[in-house]
Structure formats: C-alpha cells, structure tokens
N, C-alpha and C positions, 0 to 999 in steps of 0.2 A: 231251297226257295229261290225263285227268280223275282227280281224287282223290275217293274215295268212302269215307265212314266206314261201319264195320260196322253193319248194320241199316238203313241209309238206302236210298232208291230213286234210280235214275239213269235218265235218258231219253237214248237215242241217236237223234239226229235224222237222218232220211233225206235231208233237204234238198229234199224234195218238198212242194209245197203241195196237190197232189191226185193221185189215181191214175187213169190212163187205162185204156181198155178192153183194151189189149193189154200191160199192164205185167206184168213178172215181177220181184219184189223178194225177195231172199234174204239172210237174216242168218246169218253163220257165226261160230263160236267157234273160236279157233285150235288148241285141243287136238284133235288128230286131224282138223283141218279139218271140224268137226262142224256140220251144218246144224241151227239151233235155231228158226228161224221163216221163214215163207214166205208171200208173197202172189202167187198166180197167177190173174190176173183171167180169163184165157181158160178155165182149168179150174175157175173158181169155187171156188178153194181159198184160205182164209185160216187158216193153221195155225201153232201153236206146238208144237215138239217138246221138251217139257220133261221127258221121261223118258229122254233120252239121257244118256250119261256117268254112269250109275248114279243118275240122278234128281237131280242137283245143282241143276237149274233147276225142279224140280217146284213148281207153283203160284207161280212167281216171274216169269213172262214175260207181258207185256201188249203186244199188237200193235195199233197205231192203224190202223183200216181206212180212214181218210181220207188219211193222209199216209204210212203205212208205217213210222213211227217205232216203236222198240222200247223198252219200259221194263222194267227189272229191279228187282224189289222185294226188300226184306230182304237186301241185299247182304252177302256174306261173302268171306273170303279165297279160297274155291274159285272165285269168279266173276271174280277179277282176271285180266287178260290182254288179248289182242288180239281185237277184234271187227271184222268186215268186213260191210258192206252192199253188195250187188251189184245193179245194175239194168242195163238195156240200154245206158245211156249213161255210166255212171260206176261207180267203186268207191271207197268211203271206208273208211279204217281208223280205229279208235278204240282207244286204249290206256287201260285202266281200272286204276287202282292203289288198293289199300286204304290209307287214311290213318289214321295213329295219332299222337297227341300225347303226348309223354313229358316230364316235368319231373324233374330229378335234382339233388341237392345237390352242389356242388363238392367233389371228393375222393372221392365215392362211385363205385360201379360201376353200370352199367346194361346190361341184356341186351335186344337187339333180337331178338324171337322170329320164327323163320321159319314157325311153326305146323306144321312137319313132325315126325313121330314117327321117321321114318327116311328116309334118302336112297336113292332107287331110280334109279341111273344118271342123276342130275340134274346139270345145269350150274348152279352157284350163284355169283352175283356180287354183291358189296356195293360200292356207290359212294357217296362223299361228294359230294353234289350241289352244294354251294356253290361248289366249285372243280373239279367233274367229275373226280374221281380215284378209280380203283378201289383199294380198300383191303384187300379179301380175296376169295378165290375157292376154290371146290371144282370141279375139272374132271373128276374121276373118283373112284372109290371109294378110290384110293390116292394122289390128288394134291390136296393142300390147301395153300393159301398165304395168308399175310398180308403185305401190302405196307406195313409200318409205317414205312418210311423216306421215303414220299412226303410232299409238302408240307413239306419241310424238317424231317422227323422229328417232326411234330406228334403222330403216333400211336405213336411208338417205345415198345416194351415195354408197350403198353396194350391191344392187340387179342388176343382169344382166340376162336377159331373152333371151334364144336362139330362134330366130324366125324361125329356121328350124326344131328344135326338141321339143321346148317347155320346155327344161330343165332349171332349175333355179340355178344360182350361187350366193352365199353369200360371199362377200369379207371382209377382215379384221374383221373376226368374233370375237365376245366377248361372255362372259358368259351370257349377256342379250339376246342372240339369242338361248340359249339352249331351247329345247322343241320339240314339234311334229308339223310337216308340212304335210298338206294334199294336194295331187294332185288329181284333178278331171278332167277327160277328157270325154267329151260327143261328140259323132259323130261316124264316121267310125271306129275310134280307141278308143273305150270306155275303161276307166281304172280308178282305184281307188287305190291310194298308200298313205301310211303313213310313213314318215321318222322321226325317233326319233334321234335328233341330240344332242350330249353332247359335251361340250367344256371344255377342260382341260387347266390349266395354266402350262406353261413349267417349271416354278420355282418349282411348286408342283411335277411335273413329275420328275425333276432332284433331288428334295429333296428325293423322294422315292427311286430313284436309288442310291443316296448317302447313304441313310440309309442302303440299302442292302450291298453296298460296305464296309461301316463301320462295319457291322455285320460280313462280311467275314474276314476283316482285324483283327477284334477283336479275331475271332476264330483262325486265323493264329498266332497272337501274343500269344494267350493262349497256342497253341500247341508248339510254339517255346520256351515259358517260361518253359513248362514241360520238353522239351528235354534238355534245358540248366540245369535245376535243376537236372535231372537224371544224366547228364554228370558230373555235379559238385560233386554229391554224390559219383559216381563211382570213380572220380579222387581222392577225399579225402580218400576213402577206399583203393585205390591202393597205395597212399602215406603212409597211416598208415601201410599197409601190408609190404611195402618195409622197413619202419623204424623198424618194429618189427623184420624182418629177419636180418637187420643189427645189431640190439641190441643183438639178440640171438647169432649171429655168433661171435661177439666180446667177449662173456662171457666165451668161452672155453680157457683153459690155453695154452700157447705156449709150 
C-alpha cells in the first residue's frame, strides 16, 4: 500500500526498464475496471484516458513512454483505490490510500471524515491498523455497526458512526487510541484513506509552553540585570567624578 497526501504526486512503476516493439501495457483503475492509460507499440498508440469517470483524472495522468510507468499528479480522495498494470508477462496491483495526520488533545473528540456527502449502496469499513481490528462498518442502507468491545473494550462507548456520510467520531480520546485508522469504501464511491491520529496530553502541552515562557522570562531578567549593572557602574563613576571635582575645587587657596 502506498500512502499519498492530498495534492501530492505519485508514480506507479511498471517494473519495465524499456518498451519493446510488440509491447502492450494497460493501466486500469478498479472503479468499473476502467482503462485510464495504454501503450500499444504495434498500433503506435500512447494514450491517457483522463476524461473517464466524469473527468476525475483530467490533466492528472502522465505516461512515461520509455518505461510505461504512470504518474498521477494533484492526488485527491477520488483517486484512492486499486490500480492495475497489465503487460504480456505480468500483472501488478497498487493500493493507493490518501494519508492524513491528525493531532488531538486527550479527552477531546475527533472526527475522521469519509469525504462523502451521502452513502450510495456502499460498503464502508473502519479498521484500527495498529492491531488489525475492524471497529465500525456500514454494510447497507439499514445495517450499521460499531464494534466498540474489541481490543478489551478500548473503544467502548466512544465510537459514533454517521449513517449519512460514513464518517467516524471517537469521543473522550486517550493515548490508547493513538495510531493509524484505515477507511475502506467499496461501491459507487470507492475510497481508501489512512488517518494517523496522535493524542497529546494537555499537561505536557502546557509544560512545553511554560518552558518557553520561562526561557523568555529568564532572558528578560538577564537583560534587565545587565541594564541595572551598567546603570549602577555609570552611577558610581558619576559620583566618583563629582567627588573628585569637589575635592579639586576646594584645594585652591582663598
């Protein structure tokens, strides 16, 4: 599985170093088994079909004419899923998942968004990847389940599944819930997403902030000490100068 951030580019390698005169290389996207790119040397055809699937690949596909590798630019959640390259001698599968990093404070809630506005006969599975456990699923329009008793009840009474969008909310989160969550959608709205969730303790957060504040205050105290020291030295010199002038002035005879 390859993890891709939204907006990034990803290259799927054909594992070929060069293309021969009779090669046929085809790239497929698993939604409807859609052909998205092709090299047919015999027919002298080097083509990308970026207008398929309502144009979701438009201006995003680049085909390497030397190796047959395929690059997808400006990646979005619509491009997550299974890709296949087929040649005369092999078939290779690529699983591309959108990657998102989320940081949440201990005790707060976090929602892992499916990016769907509605569910259209989709199979939706949420898996906690650290220990490979399915924690929630939508299997039809009237079948929705959360498995919050798995992993010794780690998620008990904490999971909320949106039956309109398939998004998952984790409430009262703790450091036990830190890790990677995989969203798999199969159906009209195919998708593959990985959420890397980190949980921080507010005490540690404030401690870090306090350390920075203390550092700044220490610097200010240091600067103030230097200023006072310089002022004291100058004051003492001024007093000495005045005393010397007074002594010198009183030594002349009247």
